[in-house]
C-alpha positions in Angstrom: 84.8 -239.2 -131.2 84.0 -241.4 -134.3 86.7 -243.3 -133.6 85.6 -242.8 -129.9 82.8 -244.4 -130.7 83.5 -247.6 -133.0 85.7 -248.4 -130.4 83.1 -248.5 -127.5 80.9 -250.5 -130.0 84.1 -252.6 -130.8 84.3 -253.6 -127.3 80.5 -254.3 -126.5 80.8 -256.4 -129.0 83.9 -258.1 -128.0 82.5 -258.9 -124.8 79.4 -259.9 -125.9 80.7 -262.4 -128.0 83.4 -263.9 -125.4 79.8 -263.9 -122.6 78.5 -266.2 -125.2 81.5 -268.5 -125.7 81.7 -268.8 -121.9 78.1 -269.8 -122.6 78.9 -272.2 -125.0 81.6 -273.6 -122.9 79.3 -275.0 -120.4 79.1 -278.4 -120.8 76.5 -281.3 -120.3 78.4 -284.1 -120.0 80.4 -284.0 -123.6 77.3 -281.6 -124.8 78.0 -277.7 -125.3 74.9 -276.2 -123.0 73.0 -274.4 -126.4 73.7 -277.6 -128.3 71.9 -280.1 -125.7 69.2 -276.8 -125.8 68.5 -277.2 -128.8 68.4 -281.6 -129.0 66.0 -281.6 -127.1 63.5 -278.8 -128.4 64.2 -280.6 -132.0 63.7 -284.3 -130.6 60.8 -283.1 -128.1 59.2 -281.2 -131.4 59.9 -284.6 -133.4 58.3 -286.8 -130.8 55.2 -284.6 -130.3 54.5 -284.5 -134.8 55.4 -288.4 -134.4 58.5 -287.9 -136.5 61.2 -289.4 -134.4 63.7 -291.6 -136.9 65.7 -294.3 -135.8 68.3 -293.2 -137.8 72.0 -292.5 -137.3 72.0 -288.9 -136.4 69.0 -289.3 -134.6 69.7 -292.4 -132.4 73.2 -290.6 -131.4 71.0 -287.8 -130.2 69.0 -289.4 -128.5 71.1 -291.3 -126.5 73.6 -289.1 -125.9 71.3 -286.3 -124.1 69.8 -289.5 -122.4 73.0 -290.5 -121.3 74.2 -286.9 -120.1 70.9 -285.9 -118.5 71.5 -288.8 -115.9 75.3 -288.7 -115.6 74.9 -285.1 -115.1 71.5 -284.9 -112.6 73.9 -288.0 -110.3 76.8 -285.9 -110.5 74.6 -283.0 -108.6 73.4 -285.0 -105.7 75.8 -285.3 -102.6 77.8 -288.3 -101.2 76.2 -290.6 -103.2 78.0 -289.0 -106.9 81.2 -290.6 -104.9 80.3 -294.2 -105.0 79.2 -294.9 -108.7 75.6 -292.3 -109.2 76.4 -291.4 -112.6 76.4 -295.4 -113.9 73.3 -296.4 -111.6 71.2 -293.3 -112.7 72.4 -293.8 -116.7 72.4 -298.0 -116.1 68.4 -297.6 -114.5 66.6 -295.0 -114.2 66.2 -295.4 -118.3 64.7 -298.6 -117.6 62.5 -298.1 -114.7 61.4 -294.9 -116.9 60.1 -297.4 -120.1 59.0 -300.1 -117.6 56.5 -297.6 -115.5 55.6 -296.1 -119.2 56.8 -292.3 -118.1 59.1 -292.4 -120.7 57.6 -291.0 -124.6 56.9 -294.5 -126.9 58.5 -292.6 -130.0 61.5 -292.3 -127.7 61.6 -295.7 -126.4 60.8 -297.3 -130.2 63.3 -294.9 -131.4 66.5 -295.7 -129.0 65.4 -299.9 -129.1 65.5 -299.9 -132.8 69.1 -297.5 -133.2 70.8 -300.1 -130.2 69.5 -303.2 -131.6 70.5 -302.4 -135.2 73.5 -300.4 -135.0 74.8 -303.2 -132.1 77.2 -300.4 -131.1 78.4 -301.9 -127.5 80.4 -304.2 -129.2 82.2 -301.4 -130.9 82.0 -299.7 -127.5 84.4 -302.4 -126.5 86.1 -302.8 -129.2 87.8 -299.7 -129.8 88.6 -299.9 -125.3 90.0 -303.0 -125.5 92.2 -301.9 -128.3 92.8 -298.5 -127.4 93.8 -299.5 -123.4 96.0 -303.0 -124.6 97.7 -300.3 -127.5 98.3 -297.4 -125.3 99.7 -300.5 -122.2 103.1 -300.5 -121.8 104.7 -304.3 -123.0 105.9 -305.4 -119.6 103.0 -304.0 -117.9 100.7 -305.9 -119.8 101.8 -309.1 -119.1 102.4 -309.1 -115.7 98.9 -307.9 -115.1 97.3 -310.7 -116.9 99.1 -313.3 -115.5 98.8 -312.2 -112.1 95.2 -311.1 -112.3 93.7 -315.0 -112.3 94.4 -315.6 -108.6 93.0 -312.4 -107.1 89.8 -313.6 -109.7 89.7 -317.3 -108.4 90.4 -316.9 -104.7 87.6 -314.2 -104.6 85.3 -316.9 -106.1 85.9 -319.5 -104.0 85.7 -317.5 -101.1 82.3 -315.0 -102.3 80.9 -318.6 -102.9 81.2 -319.8 -99.4 80.3 -316.7 -98.1 77.4 -315.7 -100.2 75.8 -319.4 -99.8 76.7 -319.6 -96.0 74.8 -316.1 -95.6 72.0 -316.7 -97.8 71.5 -320.0 -95.2 71.9 -318.9 -92.5 69.4 -315.7 -93.5 66.4 -318.7 -94.3 67.5 -319.8 -98.0 68.3 -323.4 -99.0 71.5 -324.0 -99.0 71.2 -325.1 -102.7 68.6 -322.2 -103.8 71.5 -319.7 -102.4 74.6 -321.2 -104.3 73.2 -322.1 -107.7 70.1 -319.4 -107.8 71.8 -316.7 -106.4 75.4 -316.7 -105.8 76.4 -318.8 -108.9 74.4 -316.2 -111.4 75.9 -313.2 -109.5 79.8 -315.0 -111.0 78.6 -316.1 -114.2 79.6 -313.5 -116.9 76.0 -311.8 -117.6 73.6 -313.0 -119.6 74.4 -314.5 -122.7 77.1 -315.9 -121.5 76.0 -316.4 -118.2 72.5 -316.5 -117.0 71.2 -318.0 -120.2 73.6 -321.4 -120.4 73.5 -321.4 -116.7 69.1 -321.5 -116.3 69.2 -323.6 -119.7 72.0 -326.5 -118.0 69.6 -326.6 -114.6 66.1 -327.0 -117.2 67.9 -330.0 -119.0 69.1 -330.9 -115.7 65.5 -330.8 -113.7 63.8 -331.5 -116.8 61.7 -328.7 -116.6 60.4 -325.3 -118.6 63.9 -322.6 -118.8 61.6 -319.6 -118.1 61.1 -319.6 -115.2 64.6 -320.3 -113.9 65.6 -317.8 -116.4 64.1 -315.4 -114.5 65.4 -316.6 -111.0 68.9 -316.5 -112.1 68.4 -313.0 -114.1 67.3 -311.4 -111.2 70.4 -312.3 -108.7 72.3 -311.2 -111.6 70.7 -307.5 -111.7 71.1 -307.1 -108.1 75.0 -308.5 -108.1 75.6 -305.6 -111.2 74.9 -303.1 -109.1 76.2 -304.3 -106.0 79.3 -304.5 -107.8 78.6 -300.6 -109.5 78.2 -299.0 -105.5 81.6 -301.1 -104.6 83.5 -299.6 -108.3 82.4 -296.1 -106.3 83.5 -296.5 -103.2 86.6 -298.4 -103.9 87.5 -295.1 -106.8 87.0 -293.0 -103.5 89.0 -294.8 -101.5 91.7 -294.2 -104.2 91.0 -290.7 -103.9 91.3 -290.6 -99.8 94.0 -293.1 -100.1 96.5 -292.6 -103.2 98.9 -295.3 -102.1 96.4 -298.2 -102.4 95.5 -297.6 -106.5 97.3 -297.1 -109.8 95.0 -294.5 -111.1 94.1 -296.5 -114.0 97.3 -299.6 -113.8 97.0 -302.5 -112.4 100.2 -303.9 -111.1 103.2 -302.5 -108.9 106.0 -300.7 -111.9 109.4 -300.7 -110.2 110.5 -297.1 -109.7 113.1 -296.9 -113.0 109.7 -297.8 -115.1 106.7 -296.1 -113.6 107.3 -293.5 -116.5 107.1 -295.7 -119.4 104.3 -298.0 -117.7 101.6 -294.9 -116.9 102.4 -292.3 -119.7 103.9 -293.6 -122.6 105.2 -291.3 -125.3 103.0 -291.8 -128.4 102.7 -289.4 -131.7 100.0 -289.4 -134.1 97.5 -287.6 -136.4 94.2 -287.9 -137.9 95.1 -290.9 -140.3 96.8 -292.7 -137.3 93.5 -292.5 -135.5 91.7 -293.9 -138.5 93.8 -296.9 -138.8 93.5 -297.5 -134.9 89.8 -297.8 -135.8 90.2 -300.1 -138.9 92.7 -301.8 -136.2 90.0 -302.4 -133.5 87.3 -303.4 -135.9 89.9 -306.0 -137.8 90.3 -307.9 -134.7 86.4 -307.6 -133.6 85.8 -309.6 -136.3 87.8 -312.0 -136.6 86.9 -312.3 -132.9 83.2 -312.7 -134.9 84.1 -314.8 -137.1 86.0 -317.3 -134.6 82.4 -317.2 -133.1 80.9 -318.5 -135.8 83.2 -321.3 -136.7 84.6 -322.6 -133.5 81.5 -320.9 -130.7 84.6 -319.3 -129.2 83.6 -316.1 -127.7 84.0 -312.8 -129.8 85.5 -311.1 -127.0 87.9 -313.2 -125.6 89.5 -313.7 -129.0 89.9 -310.2 -130.2 91.3 -309.4 -126.3 93.8 -312.6 -127.2 94.9 -311.3 -130.8 95.3 -307.9 -129.7 97.4 -308.3 -126.3 99.5 -310.9 -128.3 99.6 -307.8 -131.3 101.2 -305.6 -128.1 103.3 -308.5 -126.6 105.7 -308.8 -130.3 105.1 -305.4 -131.1 103.0 -305.9 -134.6 101.6 -302.3 -134.1 103.4 -299.2 -134.5 103.8 -296.3 -131.9 102.0 -293.9 -134.7 98.7 -296.3 -134.9 99.4 -296.8 -131.2 98.9 -293.8 -130.5 95.9 -293.3 -132.3 94.4 -295.9 -130.3 95.3 -294.0 -127.8 93.0 -291.6 -128.8 90.7 -293.7 -130.1 90.2 -294.7 -126.0 89.9 -291.2 -124.8 87.0 -290.2 -127.1 84.8 -293.6 -126.4 85.5 -293.2 -122.4 84.5 -289.6 -122.6 81.9 -289.5 -125.0 80.3 -292.5 -125.3 80.3 -294.1 -121.9 77.1 -292.9 -120.9 74.9 -292.7 -124.1 76.2 -296.3 -124.5 74.7 -296.8 -120.6 71.3 -295.0 -121.7 70.5 -297.0 -124.7 71.3 -300.5 -123.2 68.9 -299.6 -120.2 66.3 -298.8 -122.9 66.3 -301.3 -125.0 67.6 -304.4 -122.8 67.9 -303.7 -119.1 64.0 -305.4 -117.5 63.2 -303.6 -114.5 60.3 -305.8 -114.1 63.4 -308.2 -113.2 65.1 -305.6 -110.8 62.1 -305.3 -109.0 61.2 -308.8 -108.4 64.4 -309.3 -107.1 64.4 -307.1 -104.5 63.6 -309.2 -101.5 65.9 -308.2 -98.4 67.2 -311.7 -98.1 68.4 -312.0 -102.0 69.5 -308.3 -101.4 71.7 -309.4 -98.7 73.5 -312.5 -99.9 73.9 -310.8 -103.4 75.4 -307.7 -101.5 77.7 -310.4 -98.8 78.9 -312.9 -101.9 80.5 -309.2 -104.1 81.7 -307.7 -101.4 83.4 -310.4 -100.4 84.9 -311.1 -104.1 85.9 -307.7 -104.0 87.9 -307.5 -100.6 89.3 -310.5 -101.3 90.8 -309.6 -104.2 92.3 -306.3 -102.0 94.1 -308.0 -99.7 95.3 -310.7 -102.4 96.4 -307.6 -104.3 99.6 -306.8 -102.4 101.3 -310.2 -102.4 100.7 -310.4 -106.2 102.6 -307.3 -106.9 99.2 -305.3 -107.4 97.4 -302.3 -106.8 94.6 -303.3 -104.2 91.9 -300.7 -105.6 92.9 -301.8 -109.1 92.5 -305.3 -108.3 89.6 -305.2 -106.3 87.9 -303.6 -109.3 89.0 -306.1 -111.7 87.3 -308.7 -108.8 84.1 -306.8 -108.9 83.6 -307.0 -112.4 83.3 -311.0 -111.9 79.8 -310.0 -110.3 78.9 -307.5 -113.2 76.2 -307.9 -116.2 78.8 -309.4 -119.0 79.7 -306.6 -121.1 77.3 -303.8 -120.0 78.1 -304.6 -116.5 82.0 -304.3 -117.1 81.3 -300.4 -118.6 78.7 -299.9 -115.9 81.5 -300.7 -113.0 84.5 -299.4 -114.8 83.0 -295.6 -115.4 81.4 -295.7 -111.5 85.7 -296.6 -110.7 86.5 -294.1 -113.1 89.0 -296.8 -114.0 88.3 -297.9 -118.2 92.0 -299.0 -118.6 91.1 -301.8 -117.0 88.6 -303.1 -119.4 91.1 -306.1 -120.9 91.9 -307.4 -117.1 87.7 -306.8 -116.8 86.6 -308.7 -119.4 89.4 -311.7 -118.4 87.4 -311.9 -115.3 83.6 -311.6 -116.1 84.5 -313.6 -119.7 86.9 -316.5 -119.0 85.9 -316.1 -115.1 81.8 -316.7 -115.7 82.7 -320.1 -118.7 84.7 -321.6 -115.7 82.4 -320.4 -113.4 79.3 -322.1 -115.5 81.1 -325.2 -116.0 81.7 -325.7 -112.3 78.8 -325.1 -111.8 76.7 -327.5 -114.0 78.5 -330.4 -113.1 77.9 -329.1 -109.2 74.4 -328.9 -110.0 73.4 -332.4 -112.0 76.1 -334.1 -109.7 74.4 -332.5 -105.7 70.5 -333.2 -108.0 
């Protein structure tokens, strides 16, 4: 009798434990539900008492809760969740909350300080680029880099023509449509695009840069939103038409190397992951050093170095395995927190609202659609998957590094980050140089 009672109690205890484990395995993003609720309660209490710090642990907790909450809300909205709603929510909703003072001031201050001091956007980009490049098949990597220039270049020319024509038909001056709306969208973001572009315009015209920068920035924001939506729709198209997508692979591989190009076999351990992280940081710092000495863009230098390392097989297979794990971790656990942080600290909602005039919206959307569709249709002739090529072209109209993250997240194709950097950084730099030369000539 006693043994039977003990057995019943043990069964009850096991049942309660398993039910609790099932609750613990419910996730909000990467956070277990009980941990998520505890973090909300603790952070709310700290904020209420004015004790919310901006140190590393608190900053990570804040951006994780904020980013995963935005993504989780977007996932539960029918239909639009298929067109990049998770990225749009994480990239813009926090900025709106800050602008309308709906986000608690201590939270805004802590997230902004943490984001700007830690600069973990570039840690994320370094981990994603190094991890994705070192995980690629070498031949696939080389083919992709050689071929991607054709869709990006042809898409840029087509987008410039169509966007300018649409803006002119809708009542904009042709020069204004081209140089203030279309060109900024393809200029490579804010730091590498909008700032030098507006500075060049101001110098040529002999006026203040501020008003020109505001106009250029609004076009960049509109283009980024349109690109995120296009990427989400392309991802959905890939699920409905599997023959159009390589599921993250850019070039069409031959039958005998599909396996190696898609899922190379790696062995790794914890030390290999640490070695991969150190490799990513070292390559990024070499890029920073080149920027300090020669004014070369750090992400582009880092990209060239890691591609060379992969091409000449300078990194061991075990460290490449660690890089693949590092890539998986950052793309899964860091993307939405990063987007939340960037939205709070660096995304000006006021500029976005200013740009919401229907003529600007139609012109921007037509520009991004032309750029994306050109990549889609040119891809077949270049031996690339249409969905992936179109997504890379869409990143050419994004908001620099943050735009690449949002667009590739919406498309669920973070593997394309190296090619996105080519489209954004190099394509943007070429766009700025050509635009300033043409602007000075047409003045």
